[in-house]
C-alpha positions, 0 to 999 in steps of 0.5 A, spaced: 199 674 664 198 678 670 196 671 674 203 668 673 206 675 676 201 674 682 203 667 683 210 668 682 210 673 687 206 669 692 211 663 691 217 668 692 214 670 698 214 677 695 207 678 698 207 676 705 200 678 707 197 673 701 202 667 703 198 662 708 202 661 715 206 655 714 208 656 707 215 658 708 220 654 712 228 653 712 231 656 705 233 648 703 225 647 704 222 646 697 216 649 695 213 645 689 209 648 683 208 646 676 206 649 670 205 647 663 207 650 656 205 643 652 201 644 646 199 638 642 195 636 636 191 631 638 187 627 632 179 626 633 178 619 634 171 615 633 168 613 640 173 617 644 170 623 648 175 629 646 174 632 654 177 625 656 182 624 651 185 631 653 185 630 661 188 623 659 194 627 656 194 632 661 195 626 666 200 623 662 204 629 661 204 631 669 207 624 670 213 625 666 214 632 669 213 629 676 218 623 675 223 628 673 222 633 679 228 631 684 233 631 678 237 638 677 234 643 672 239 641 667 237 634 667 230 635 668 230 639 661 234 633 658 229 628 661 222 632 660 223 635 653 223 629 648 218 625 652 211 629 650 214 629 643 214 621 644 208 621 647 204 625 641 207 620 636 204 615 640 197 618 640 198 618 633 199 611 632 193 609 636 
């Protein structure tokens, strides 16, 4: 919880001493950041390394989120939220 607060304050520029030079520019400049709150139930699969399966899932979810990065927030939600659920259904079929 505390780490999130510190990170949020850093992104907002509320801690100038902790913000590296060159991070903040004009107000229209976008500072990208990601946070995931997806929880998946992944079946154990014979012959598949569990850690590699988790890394693969993380990469796939990140690709979903990044594909919607330039959309307005409401559109991002409409695009991103259903996709990980579809991804999980696909994994259970594999």
